[in-house]
C-alpha positions in Angstrom: 43.5 108.5 128.2 41.2 111.1 130.0 37.7 111.2 130.9 35.3 114.2 129.6 34.0 114.4 133.2 36.8 115.7 135.4 35.1 114.5 138.8 34.7 110.9 137.6 38.6 111.3 135.8 40.1 111.9 139.4 38.5 109.1 140.7 40.6 106.9 138.5 44.5 106.3 139.5 46.9 103.6 137.7 48.8 101.5 139.5 52.1 101.6 138.4 53.7 99.6 140.5 53.2 96.2 140.4 53.4 95.2 144.0 51.5 97.4 145.3 49.0 96.7 142.4 48.9 92.8 143.8 48.8 93.9 147.6 45.7 95.4 146.7 44.5 92.7 144.4 45.0 90.5 147.7 42.7 92.1 149.7 40.0 92.1 147.3 37.6 89.1 148.2 37.6 87.9 144.9 40.2 87.3 142.8 41.9 85.7 139.5 45.1 85.3 137.7 43.3 87.6 135.0 43.7 90.3 137.1 47.5 90.4 138.6 50.4 92.3 137.6 51.9 88.9 137.0 49.6 88.8 133.6 48.8 92.2 133.1 52.6 91.9 132.2 52.5 88.7 130.0 50.2 90.4 128.0 51.8 93.2 127.4 54.7 91.1 125.9 52.2 90.2 124.1 52.0 93.2 122.2 48.8 94.8 124.5 49.6 98.3 126.4 47.8 97.5 129.5 46.9 99.9 132.4 45.9 98.4 136.3 43.1 101.3 137.2 42.2 102.0 140.4 38.5 103.2 141.5 38.1 105.0 144.5 34.6 105.3 146.1 33.0 108.6 146.1 33.7 109.1 149.4 37.2 108.3 150.9 38.1 105.1 152.2 39.2 101.9 150.7 39.1 101.9 146.7 35.4 100.6 144.9 37.4 98.3 143.1 40.2 97.3 140.4 40.5 96.4 137.0 42.8 95.8 134.7 42.5 97.0 130.7 44.4 96.1 127.9 43.9 97.6 124.2 45.0 97.4 121.2 44.4 99.6 118.1 43.1 98.5 114.9 42.5 101.3 112.4 40.1 103.5 113.5 39.2 100.8 116.1 40.7 100.8 119.9 39.8 97.2 121.0 39.6 97.0 124.5 39.5 93.8 127.0 39.1 93.9 130.7 39.9 89.6 131.8 38.5 88.6 134.9 36.7 91.4 135.1 35.5 94.4 137.7 36.2 93.3 141.2 34.9 95.2 144.0 35.8 96.1 148.2 32.4 96.3 149.4 28.9 95.0 148.3 27.3 95.9 151.9 26.3 99.8 151.0 23.8 101.2 149.2 24.9 101.8 146.3 25.6 99.2 143.9 29.3 99.0 143.4 29.6 97.6 140.2 27.4 99.8 138.3 29.8 102.6 140.2 32.5 101.4 138.5 31.2 100.5 135.4 30.1 104.0 135.4 33.9 105.0 135.9 34.8 103.0 133.3 32.2 104.3 130.8 33.5 107.7 131.3 36.9 106.7 131.0 36.6 105.1 127.6 34.6 108.2 126.6 37.5 110.0 126.1 39.1 107.8 123.8 39.2 109.1 120.1 37.7 107.2 117.8 35.5 104.3 117.9 35.9 101.5 120.5 34.7 97.6 121.5 35.2 96.4 125.1 35.1 92.6 126.2 34.8 91.9 129.5 34.3 88.2 131.6 34.3 86.8 135.1 35.0 83.8 134.0 33.5 80.8 136.5 32.7 83.3 138.9 28.7 83.4 140.1 28.2 86.6 140.6 24.7 88.0 139.2 25.2 91.6 140.4 28.2 91.8 138.3 25.7 90.8 135.8 22.9 92.2 136.1 25.2 95.5 136.2 26.4 94.8 133.0 23.3 94.4 131.4 22.3 97.5 132.3 25.1 99.2 131.2 24.1 97.2 128.0 26.7 95.0 127.9 25.4 91.8 125.3 26.4 88.2 126.1 28.1 86.0 124.0 28.2 82.5 125.2 30.4 79.7 122.9 31.2 76.0 123.4 34.4 76.7 124.6 33.7 78.5 127.6 32.9 75.7 130.1 34.9 74.2 132.4 34.7 71.9 135.7 34.7 73.3 139.5 35.9 70.3 142.4 34.4 71.4 145.4 37.2 71.4 148.2 34.9 73.0 150.7 33.7 69.6 152.6 36.0 66.8 152.3 38.0 65.5 149.8 38.2 62.1 148.9 39.0 59.4 145.8 35.0 58.6 146.4 34.5 61.6 144.1 36.0 60.9 141.3 35.4 58.7 138.7 35.8 54.4 139.0 38.3 55.0 135.8 40.2 57.7 137.2 40.5 56.4 140.3 41.4 53.0 139.0 44.3 55.0 136.8 45.1 56.9 140.1 45.7 54.1 142.2 48.3 53.1 139.2 50.1 56.0 139.5 50.4 55.8 143.1 51.6 52.0 143.3 54.4 53.3 141.4 57.1 53.6 143.6 59.6 55.2 140.9 57.0 57.7 140.5 57.0 60.6 143.0 55.9 64.2 143.0 57.7 67.2 143.5 56.9 70.9 144.8 59.4 73.4 142.8 60.0 76.1 145.7 63.3 77.5 145.8 63.7 80.0 142.6 66.9 78.1 141.2 64.4 75.0 141.3 61.3 77.0 139.8 63.7 78.6 137.1 64.9 75.1 136.1 60.9 73.5 136.5 59.7 76.2 134.2 62.3 75.8 131.1 61.6 72.6 131.4 58.2 73.4 131.0 58.5 75.2 128.1 60.5 72.4 126.5 58.1 70.2 126.8 55.5 72.4 125.8 56.9 72.6 122.4 57.6 69.3 122.1 53.8 68.3 123.4 52.6 70.6 120.6 54.4 69.6 117.9 53.2 65.8 118.7 49.4 66.6 119.5 49.1 69.6 116.9 47.4 72.3 118.4 47.9 75.7 119.1 49.3 77.2 122.0 47.0 78.3 125.0 49.8 80.2 126.3 53.3 81.5 125.4 55.4 79.6 128.0 58.6 81.5 127.1 57.1 84.6 127.3 55.4 83.7 130.9 58.5 81.3 132.3 60.1 84.3 134.5 57.0 86.0 135.6 55.6 82.4 137.2 59.0 82.3 138.6 58.7 85.1 140.6 54.9 85.3 141.3 54.1 83.2 145.0 50.9 82.3 143.9 51.9 80.5 141.5 52.9 77.1 142.2 54.9 74.2 140.0 54.4 70.8 140.9 57.0 68.3 138.7 56.2 64.1 138.3 59.5 62.5 138.5 59.9 58.7 137.2 63.1 57.6 138.5 65.1 60.3 137.7 63.5 61.8 134.7 60.8 64.5 134.9 57.8 63.1 132.8 55.2 65.9 133.7 54.8 69.7 135.1 51.4 71.7 136.0 51.2 75.3 137.1 48.3 76.1 138.8 47.3 79.8 140.5 46.6 80.5 143.4 43.5 83.0 144.1 41.6 84.3 147.0 38.8 81.5 146.7 39.9 79.2 144.5 43.2 77.2 142.5 43.2 77.6 138.8 44.7 74.9 136.6 46.8 77.0 134.3 49.8 75.2 132.7 50.3 71.7 131.7 53.2 70.0 129.8 54.4 66.7 129.5 55.8 63.9 127.7 55.4 60.5 126.4 56.5 58.8 129.4 53.8 60.7 131.4 51.1 59.0 130.2 52.1 55.3 130.5 53.1 56.2 134.4 49.6 58.0 134.7 51.6 61.0 135.9 48.8 63.6 135.4 46.6 62.1 138.1 48.7 61.9 140.5 49.9 65.8 139.9 46.2 66.4 139.8 45.9 64.7 142.8 48.2 66.4 144.4 47.2 69.8 143.5 43.3 69.1 144.9 44.8 68.7 148.1 46.7 71.7 148.0 43.6 73.5 147.2 41.9 71.9 150.4 44.7 72.5 152.5 45.5 75.7 151.5 41.2 76.8 152.8 40.2 77.6 149.2 36.6 76.6 148.3 37.2 74.9 144.7 39.6 73.6 142.2 39.0 75.0 138.6 40.3 72.3 136.1 40.8 75.1 133.2 38.4 74.6 130.8 36.8 72.2 128.6 35.9 71.4 125.1 34.5 68.0 124.0 34.1 68.6 120.3 37.5 69.6 119.8 39.8 68.1 122.6 37.4 64.8 123.9 40.8 63.5 125.7 41.4 66.1 127.9 37.4 67.0 128.2 37.3 62.7 129.2 39.8 63.3 131.9 39.0 66.2 133.3 35.2 64.8 133.5 36.5 62.3 135.7 36.8 64.6 138.5 34.0 64.7 139.8 33.7 68.1 139.6 30.6 70.8 138.8 29.9 71.6 134.9 30.4 75.5 135.1 30.5 78.4 132.1 33.2 79.5 132.2 31.6 83.4 130.5 29.8 84.6 129.4 32.1 87.4 127.4 30.4 90.5 127.8 30.2 93.1 124.7 30.3 96.7 124.7 30.8 99.2 122.1 30.9 103.2 121.2 27.3 102.3 119.0 25.5 99.2 118.5 26.3 98.6 115.0 29.9 98.1 116.6 28.4 95.9 119.1 26.5 94.2 117.2 29.2 93.0 114.5 31.5 92.5 117.6 28.6 89.6 118.7 28.7 88.2 115.5 31.9 87.8 114.5 32.9 86.1 118.4 30.1 83.9 117.8 31.8 82.5 114.5 35.4 82.0 116.2 33.5 80.4 119.4 
């Protein structure tokens, strides 16, 4: 993948070493799970090509920005995806860093033969400069009913008063159950065992509830075990693990990434205890908010009502921004994504 502009091509480099990449990501003022080497490796296992791209500034010094580019070939069309968006290091200069990085990415993609389509999203991050840069670059926003989430503010005091009366009532039920406790998986052995349980529990949950997997737990389990920013918490009733949740800790927030439970968890309100423990961990870590991980009140009212009770702020988990090598492709992509949404 070469650009048509040699000067611009020199500003873009692939970071092959995962440890080096995650060190760069941790230097960013904002980040997300989808920018990490863990997520890139997972998407690679799911059949995507992945390149971790560092965009250097025009003048020597720290990089201008980072993005993780995924792509698949569909006949003559190359489908690109930049999950989590482009994140920049410095917004204090005169030149807009988002425009600069998008221009570099455009040159990178223009070097591809054939037709291409590109999607990107900043999820729940509210970044007006990034959105303006995307509009200037010709990207079109697509928003569907599934692109919403709740964000629980953790910058101030976090108390049970923020919860709905029903949520607070069920949490107290869980807290009063002396047979129910939470535990964090800390050692490699404990984390491995927890993810093995989560995989089996998630499979059983899909069969019971008849829903499609949001993530392939088997393909990501060992990556979660190794990632220090993935926290695993289990709810144990007597000696039985009845619920497991995994969160990802980013620069500004904690994302509720994976949840699995059995029938016993419902009767003892285990997930109320787990979520409350994770919100407490978010506050203790100095993060700004806890991202409940997405809602869909039409297709999954139960999960929606559970997350709504946390007292968070409704936020747009998107939009998905679309660009293409020509106008017809872009309009087709917009229509297709709206239909799928």
